[in-house]
N, C-alpha and C positions, 0 to 999 in steps of 0.2 A: 533064480529068476532069469528068464530068457531075454536077452537084449534084442529088441525089435528095431533099434535105430539103424542097424546095419544089416547087410545081407542082400540076397537077390530080390526079395519082396520089396525092400526099401527102394532100391534103384529102379525096379520095374515100375513102381508108382510114380517116381520122379520123371522118368523118361517115357511113360505111357502117353500115347497121343491118339485120340479118336479121330481117324481120318474122315470117316463118314460124317461125323458130326460137324467137322470143320467145313466140308464141302456143302453140307446142308445149310449151315449158317451163311456161307458165302453166297449160295444161290438165292437164299431168302433176301440177303442184303442187296444183291444185284437186281432182283425182281422188284424190290421196294423202290430202289432208285429209278428204275426204268418206268415204273408206274407213276412215280412222283414227277418225272420229267414229262411224261405224256400229259399229265394233268396241267403242268405249267404251259405247255404248248397249246393246250386246248383253251386256256383261260387268258393267255397273254394278249390276245387281240379282242377280247370281249369287253365292251364298255360296262360301267364307267371306268375311266383311267384315273388312277390316284397320282396326279401330276405333282401335287405338293409333297406327298410322301416320297415320290421318286427323286425330286430335287433335294430333299433333305438327306436321302440316302447317298446321293452323289457327293454331298458335302461330307457326310460322316465317313464314307468309304475312301473318297479321294483326298480331300484337303487334309484330313487328320492323319493321313499316312505319309505325307510329304517329308516330314522331318526324319522319321525312321529310315525310309527308303533312301533319302538323300545321303544320310550318314553312311549307311551300309554301302551304297554305290560308290561314294567317294573313296572309302577305305579299300574296296575291291579294286577299283581302277588304279589307285595309287600303289597298292601292294603288287598287283599283277605287273605293272610297269617296272617296279624296283627289282622284281625277280627276273624279268625278261631282259632288261637292258644289259646287264653284265654278260649274259650268254651271247646275245647278238653282237655285243661289242668285241668279243673275241674274233669275230669274223669280219669286223669292220662294217656291220650292217645295222648300226644304230638308227639309221633313217627308216628302217622297216618297223620300228617299235610302234609308231602310231597306227600303221595299217594292221599289224598283228592284234593289238589291243582292240581296235575298232571292230574287226571281223569277229574275233572270239567273243567279245562282249555282246555285240548286237545280234549275232546269230544264235548264241547259246547261253552264255553266262547271265546276261541281263534278263531275258524272259524267264528262265528257270529259277534263278535266285529270287527275283522279285515275286514270282508266283508262290514260292515256298514261304517267303516272309508274309505275303498276302494271306496265305492259308493259315499261318500261325496267328496273325493279328485279326484280320477281318473275318475269316472263316470261323475261327473259334468264338469271336464276338457274336456273330450271327447265331451260331448254335446255342450259345449260352443265353442270349436274349430271348430267342423263341422258346427254348427249353424252359426258361423261367416263366414265360407267359403261359406255356402249356400246363405245367404242374400247379400253377396258381389259378388255373381255370379261367384266365383272361381270354384265351382263344375260344373256349366254350361259351363265354358270355357274349363275345362278338357274334358267334353263330346264332345264339338264341335271339339276339337283338336284330337279326336280319342283315347284318353286315357280312360281306364275303371276306373272311380273314385271309384266305389263300391269296386272293388278288392284292389285298392291302399289305400283307406281311411278306409273302414269298415273291410274287411277281416283281414288285418294286425293287426288292433287294437283288434278285438275280439280274434284272435289267441294268441296275446301277453298277453292279460288279462287272458284268460283261463289258460295259462301256468304259469303265474307269481303269481297269487293269492295263489295257493297251496304252492309255495315256500315261499311266504311272511308269510303264516300262520305258517309254520314250524319255520321260523325265529322268529315270535312273540311268539310262544310256548317256544322256547329256552330262549328268553329274559325274559319272564314271570317267568320261573322256576328259572332263576338267581335272579330275584327280590325276589322270594319266599325264596330262600336260604339265602339271605341277611337278610330278615325279621325274619327268624327262628333264626339266630344268634343274632339279636337284642333282641328278646324276651327271648331266652334261650341259646342254643348252640348245634351245630351238625356239625360233620365233613362233608366236601363236598362229600367224598366217601360214607358215610352212607346215606346222603340226596338223592343222585342220585341212590343209590342201592334200596332205598325204592320207588323211582319214577318208575324205570324200572321194578321192581318186581310187581308193581300194574297194569301195562299196559298190554293189551292183543290185539288180533286181532280185537275184536269188538270195542275197543276204538280207534284204529288208522285208520283202512281201511275205515269204513263208513265216518268218519270225513274228511278224505282226499278226498274221492270221491265227497262229497258235495261241497268242495271248488272249484273243477273244474266247477261244475254247477253254483256256485255263480259268479265266474269270467266271465263265458260265459254270464250269465244273465245281469250282470252290464254293461259290454261292449256293448252288443247287444242293451240294452235300451238306453244307451248314444248315440250310433251311430244312432239309429232310430230317436230319438228326434232331434238330431242335423242335420241329413241328410235331414229331412223333415221340418225343421224350416221355418217359414214365418213371415213376418211382421217387418222386420228390426231389430233394436237393442232390441226392446221389445220382439220380437219372440225369440231372442237368450236367453234372461233372462228367458222366460217361458220354453224354452227347457231345460235349466240348472236346474231349480227348479223341473220340471217334471221328469227329470232323477233321481235326488236324491230321490224324494218321491217314485216313482215307483220301483226303484231298491231296496231301503230299505224295502219296503213292500213285494216285491217278495222274497227277501232273507229270511225274517221271515217266509213266507208261505212255501217256499221250505225246510227250516230247519225243520219246523213242520212235513212236509210230510216225509222227510228222517228219522226223529226220529221214526215216526210211522212204517215205513217200516223196519227199523233196529230192532225195538222191536218185530215185528212179525216174522222176519227171525231168530233172534238170541236170 
């Protein structure tokens, strides 16, 4: 009996990759997101405005993320300082540690890491919630009853996410600097006045404004993808799981791509 578990046919099946199908699916996904974004911008300014639901989403997205983001930011700031302090200490440049940590965290680490955690926690939550509502026909029931589910479910979540992520990034930056200050005092010693004087003296317009602008873009992108995947979920509970995973993967990928683009634009302009 011929062994079909090995040989050229076996490996060709494993490593075969349909390039055209991949590009086709990618184009369909991009077109779907673009059409979904167009519908959002078309309905975002159309009354009635669901203020109560918007405020509830601010609480769900913002307040309930503080503990996780604070813990991660503190650990990152503390660890980054512990790794940097000995290296700069060899050159007698320990006083530069606050400036280095502040610039690196505020310009790059803070926005990107916070956005990736946001995508994993909030983006996946949005995708799962709307996906469950879609497969259980709750969204269909809202449409039949005359309610606009897109405005109530999508617009409020995208607006809340776009507004809250920059605030959460500022919060993460502050907690990270606190962790850095504690690490500096563990390694050597520096007064809190001197530490934050070095921090603020090293920051400029180029450090703060572009980093803040891109957090609005990150928040919008993450929520839009989560809403798109959940709103268009199919296939029962399996479809909800696929929508959740797709949200995290796509949102994380786009955050990295958008960050790269913003960095290039900032470099050219400033």
